[in-house]
N, C-alpha and C positions, 0 to 999 in steps of 0.2 A: 210453280211449274205450270206452263201453259198446256192446253190440250187442243186436240184437233178432232173434228167430227169425221168419223169414218163410216161409210155405208157398207153393211155386210148383209149377206143373204143366208138365212137359215130356214130350211124346209120351204123354199120358194117364197119366203117373205123377207122383205127388206127392213132392216133396222138401222138407225143412225146411233152410233155409239161414240161417246166422248172418250178419247184415248190420249194419254200423255204423249206429247211430241217425241218422236224417236221410237215409240213402241208400236207403231202401226203394223209392221211386219209380224211381230209377235201376236198381235190381235188377229190378224188375217190367218196366220198359221193355226191359231187356236180354233177359229171358226171352221177352217177346213177340216181339222181333226174332229170337231164336234159333228160336222156334216157326215164324215165317214162313219162315225159311230151310229148316227141316226140311220144312215142308209143300211148299215148292217142289221140293225134291229128291225127295220121295215122289211128287209129281204127275208128275215126269218118268219115273219108273219104271225108271230105269237102274241104281239102286243098291238092293240088297236087304240087309236086316239092320239092326237098330236101331243097333248099334255103328258100322257103316260110315256110316250116314246122319248120325249125330251128329258123327262125325269129319269128314265132308265139309262139314257145315254150319259147324263151327268153323273149318276151314281156309279156307272161302270168306269168312267174316267177317274173319278175320285178314288175308287177302289184300286185302280192301276197305280195311281200316285201314292196311295197309302202303302201298297205292297212294295213299291220302289223305295219309299222312305224307310221302311222296316229293314230292307236289305242294304241300305247305304251304310258304309263304314262310319260316317259321322253319327248316324242315329245310334249305332251300336255303342260308340264311345259315350254318347250322351246318356244312353240308358244305363251304362255301367256306372256312371257317376251319380246317378240318382239313388 
């Protein structure tokens, strides 16, 4: 599978990310969502430092995904089979 370089901006810094062809929109949507989470954390003003803000945003996103997975009917079926 070939990849394409996509330039994204996170916290006013540009990064070039190798992305599988056809997945560019998904990557850009993910970056936009990450930037929204970062903006929210920054607006609350309780966390200082770029590294800490990004880590908290990533942990919050993973927590949302995990909660969603736990509530998914497929997860419930899989858990019942274990």
